[in-house]
N, C-alpha and C positions, 0 to 999 in steps of 0.2 A: 796518534805518535809514527814519527818517520822511522823508518827502517830501511838499512841499506843492504842490497844482497852482497854474499862476499863474492869477491873474483870467482869467475867459473862455475858459479850455481846457478841452479834455477828454480823457478815455482811451477809446481804440476797442478792441474785441475782436473777431476774427472768426476762423473755422477752416472748415474742409473745403471748399475751393474744388473739389479733385478736377481742377484743368487736364488735359486728356487723356482724360477718361472723358465719356462714352461713346464718343465720335471728336473727330477734332482739329477738324471744323467747328461742332460745335456747343459746343465748351469754347472756340474764337475767339469767338464771341458771345458766351459768359459773361465770357469774360477781358474784354470790352468793359466790359460792366457792372460788373465788379470794379475796374477802372481809374478809371470816372468814380465810384465811390463812393473809393477813394484822392483823387480830386482834393478830395473835400469834405471826406476827413478831414484833408489837408493845410491847411484853412483855418483849421481850431480845434482839431487834435489835439495836444498836448503826448506823447502817447506810444500808438504803436500795437502792441498784440501780436496776433501772427498764431500763432494755436494749433494748427499744425499742417496736415499733409495738404493744402497749397495747392497740389500736383502729385498727379495720381493715380499716380505713381511717380516715385521719386528714387533713383538711384544715383550715388556719386562715385566714378570712377576716379582715379588720380593726376594726369592730364591730361585727362580728358574727363568733362562732363556732359551729360545727357539734351539733344536740339535740342526747341522748339520754345518758345514763351510768352516770349519775349525781350522783348514790351513790358511784362509783369509785370515782369520783373527789372530790366530799363531804370529803369520808374516808380519801383521802390524805391529803386532807389540813388539816382536824382535826389531823391527823399524825404530820405533819409537824409543827402545831402550837403549837403542844405538846412538841417540841423539837426534834424530830428525824428527821435525816439529811438524803434527799432523793435525789438521783440524776439521771437525766433522761439522756438516748441515744437516739438519733432519728434514727428509720427505717426505710426500704424503702417503708413504709406504712403512714408513718407519717412525710415525707421529706420536707413537708411544715410547719411543726412546726416553728414559732416566739419567740411570748415572753409571750404567755398565760400563760405556767405553770408557769414561773419565776416571773410575776405580781400578779398573781391570787390566786397561790398555794404555792408559796416561792419554787420552785424547779425548781433548775439551769438545764440546756439543753443542749447536747455537742452534736455535729453534727461530730465529729471524735474520734475516739479512743484515751483514755487519761490513764494516768500511775499514778499510786497512790504504794506508801510505806506505808503497814501496819507490824507493830510488825518485821520490819525488813526483810519482805518480798514485792518483787516487783511483781505489778501487771499491766497488761495491759488488757484494758476493754474496749467494743464497741458493736454496733449491729452485725456487721459483713458482712452486704452487701458489695458486689462490692470488698472486698481484697483477695487477691493472685490471682494466675492465672485463666485463663478460666473465665466463666460467661460472656465472651464478648458481648452477645447481651443486658443482663440486664444494663451493664456497659455504654453501647450507649444511651440506652433508659433513663437511671439516668441520664446522661448529658443533656438529653433534656428535662426533667421534674425540674430539678433544676434550669435551666436558667432562669434570672429573666425576659425575655420576655415570657416565659411560664408560670411564676408564675402571670406575669403581664396581658397576654390575659385571663386564668381562673379567675380571680379576678373580669372581668370585666364581666363574667356570673352571675345571679342572684342567689344567694346562691341556693334558692330551684334546680335549676337547674343544678347548679356547685357541689354539693352536693350528688346530686341523680348520677350525671353522675361518679362521682370519686369512689361511692360506689360501683355501676356497674363495673367499668373496676377492683377495687379492689378484688371483687368476682371472675371473668370471666378471667382475663387476667395472665395465669402463668406466664408470662415473665416479667410483672410488678413486681409479687409477688416473684419472683427469687426461686422459689420453683418446677423446673422442676422435679428434682428427689429428694425426701427426704429418698430414700433408703439407706442404710449406704453401701458403695462398697468397704470399706477398708480404713486403713489412708493414704495408698500412694495417692486415688483418692480424699481426702478431701482436698479442695483448701484452707479451715483455716487453717489447719494442716499446708500446704505450707507455707501460710503466715507467721505463728508461727517460723517456722523455720527457715524463713529469717528473722525475727526481733529477732531471737535469737542469729544471726551470728552479729547483730550489738550491743545488750546488753543483759546483763544477766537479765533473766526473771524468778521470781519463778512460775506464773500463768499467764495464758491465759485465758479470760473468753469472750465468744461470745453467742448470739443467732442466728436468722434468719434461721439456718438450720432445726430447728422445730425436732431435735434428740438430745434426753439426750446422751450427748456422755464425755467421762473421757480417755483421750487419752494421755501418757506420750511424751513428745516434746525430750527429753533427760533424762539421769540419774537425774536430778535436776529440770524439768521443767515439769509442767502439762498444758493441756488444757482441761478445760471444755466447752463444749455447752450446755446451760441452757434448752434445748429443747423448750416446749412449754403448753399452757394451752387449748388447743383442744383435744389433746389426752393422753397427758402425764401427765400434772399439776405436772411438773418435776421444780426445782430450785436449787440453790447452796448456800452452807451456809460455813462461814468462822468463826471459833471458837479461832481464835488467834495462830492458831498452825497448824490445818488441814483443806482443803477446799476439800468438796465432795459435790458430788450430792444427793439430796433426793428427794422424790416424796410425794405431799400433798395428804391426804386421805379425799375428800371431805365427806360432810353428807349435805342430804337433810334438816337438822333440820331449 
């Protein structure tokens, strides 16, 4: 369905905040920077896409969610209550997200890339893990993690033990993170670029937006299509913004105030 941005409004895209990594103290500082950015987004934002891995680990028991970073959750709830549309895409560190965001924060959650049409431009948006060729080790592991039996067995663990174990694996296991190599080695070796090219053969897209790679990237896929990776909020503090005509990468300059 075609959607038209209101005048002077923007759409924002961000991913990979990984709150909780590498430790609570450093994450709290980054959380402060992220909330500063959210304050800015609320001023002229029409839609905010959070594209996965907001937390370094997330698992929803029936009555329990991981402790910590309530300022982020509260700020998002406040923004959603005020009328800002927020959409969340599950990443590889929050594979086990269920309905907490949708029920408590009013934020819909998607597990697969979704297509949108804004101002006549077609977008394909998602987290990006497991897409395209390669990354076979992670793809095999993901199948195990998302299997209903795996989630059932994990849920049998006491939350104190389960969440501690999950946080440890998220920090220590590079295969789980899907971040074996976050160095840019050319567009021809970027598997998300290959995925975008394949999708472009099936349908016309103007913009592809993904996270997961932890690298802010802006790569033309064709003369008319553009792939943007939103980077991360660990090293780059990067995000993308669409003003109704142009889509571009930007970097937030955090302050310690």
